[in-house]
C-alpha positions in Angstrom: 8.3 -2.5 -22.8 4.8 -3.8 -23.4 5.4 -7.3 -21.9 3.4 -8.4 -18.9 6.3 -7.9 -16.5 6.5 -8.0 -12.8 6.8 -4.9 -10.7 8.2 -5.3 -7.2 8.1 -2.3 -4.8 9.7 -2.5 -1.5 9.5 0.3 1.1 11.9 0.2 4.0 10.0 1.4 7.1 13.1 3.1 8.5 13.4 5.3 5.4 9.7 6.3 5.2 8.6 6.1 8.9 7.7 9.8 9.2 5.9 9.8 5.8 3.2 7.7 7.4 2.0 10.7 9.4 0.3 12.0 6.2 -2.5 9.4 6.6 -3.6 6.4 4.7 -5.5 8.4 2.1 -2.3 10.2 1.1 -0.2 7.0 1.1 -2.9 5.2 -0.9 -3.1 7.9 -3.4 0.7 7.8 -3.8 0.5 4.1 -4.4 -2.3 4.5 -6.9 -0.3 7.1 -8.8 2.7 4.8 -8.8 0.6 2.0 -10.3 -0.8 4.3 -12.9 2.8 5.4 -13.9 4.0 1.8 -14.1 0.9 0.8 -16.2 1.7 3.7 -18.7 5.3 2.6 -18.9 4.2 -1.0 -19.6 1.8 0.1 -22.3 -1.3 -0.8 -20.4 -3.0 2.3 -21.7 -3.7 0.5 -25.0 -6.3 -2.4 -25.4 -4.8 -5.9 -25.3 -4.6 -7.8 -28.5 -6.2 -11.3 -28.8 -2.8 -13.0 -28.3 -1.5 -10.7 -25.6 -1.1 -12.1 -22.1 -3.8 -11.2 -19.5 -3.1 -8.1 -17.4 -3.4 -9.1 -13.7 -2.5 -7.0 -10.7 -1.5 -8.5 -7.4 -0.6 -6.4 -4.4 0.9 -7.6 -1.1 1.2 -5.3 1.9 2.5 -5.7 5.4 1.0 -3.9 8.4 0.3 -0.3 7.3 1.2 -1.3 3.7 -1.8 -3.7 3.7 -4.1 -0.8 4.6 -2.4 1.5 2.1 -2.9 -1.1 -0.7 -6.5 -1.6 0.2 -7.1 2.1 -0.1 -5.3 2.2 -3.5 -7.4 -0.7 -4.7 -10.5 1.2 -3.6 -9.4 4.2 -5.7 -8.7 1.9 -8.6 -12.2 0.5 -8.4 -13.9 3.9 -7.9 -12.1 5.2 -11.1 -12.8 2.1 -13.2 -9.0 1.7 -13.5 -9.2 -2.1 -14.2 -11.7 -1.8 -17.1 -9.9 1.3 -18.5 -6.6 -0.7 -18.6 -8.1 -3.9 -19.8 -6.8 -5.5 -16.6 -8.1 -7.5 -13.7 -7.3 -7.7 -10.0 -5.5 -11.0 -9.3 -4.7 -11.1 -5.6 -4.7 -8.8 -2.6 -2.7 -10.1 0.4 -2.2 -8.3 3.6 -0.1 -9.6 6.5 -0.5 -8.2 10.0 -2.6 -5.3 8.8 -4.9 -3.7 11.4 -8.0 -3.6 9.2 -10.3 -3.0 12.2 -8.0 -0.5 13.9 -5.6 -0.6 16.8 -6.3 0.0 20.5 -4.3 2.5 22.4 -3.0 -0.2 24.7 -1.8 -2.3 21.8 0.0 0.7 20.2 1.7 1.5 23.5 2.8 -2.1 23.9 4.2 -2.1 20.3 6.2 1.0 21.0 7.6 -0.5 24.1 8.5 -3.7 22.3 10.3 -1.7 19.5 12.2 0.2 22.2 10.9 3.6 21.0 10.2 4.7 24.5 13.8 4.2 25.5 15.0 6.9 23.1 13.3 9.8 24.8 9.7 9.6 25.3 7.6 9.3 22.2 4.5 9.3 24.3 5.7 11.9 26.9 2.7 13.1 28.9 0.6 10.2 27.8 -1.7 9.1 30.6 -0.9 5.6 31.7 2.4 5.4 29.8 
């Protein structure tokens, strides 16, 4: 349909945990391609009429999802996606996303809290683990 619509995408970490090893650039490109596909399905490839509702895109990401969304938004900006689709960015919200990186100590602590080390050793041979 060509209505404004709302797209909700939820990714369960347990289902896609190992896919994150591809890197933020690959994940961001996948999200960008997904948004492009949904825009085509919604008819956003045509110019809006004077009485059509505005086309606004909001993205919310948690943890790595926030970094992935930021990368996808960068691709959208670099390719003039918003002007090409007669759309505008509305909101970008990231929760608990490590925009300035994560220290090794924090990563090790997070793995211990999640119990990952109790299943074998994820960090076997890691100095100081």
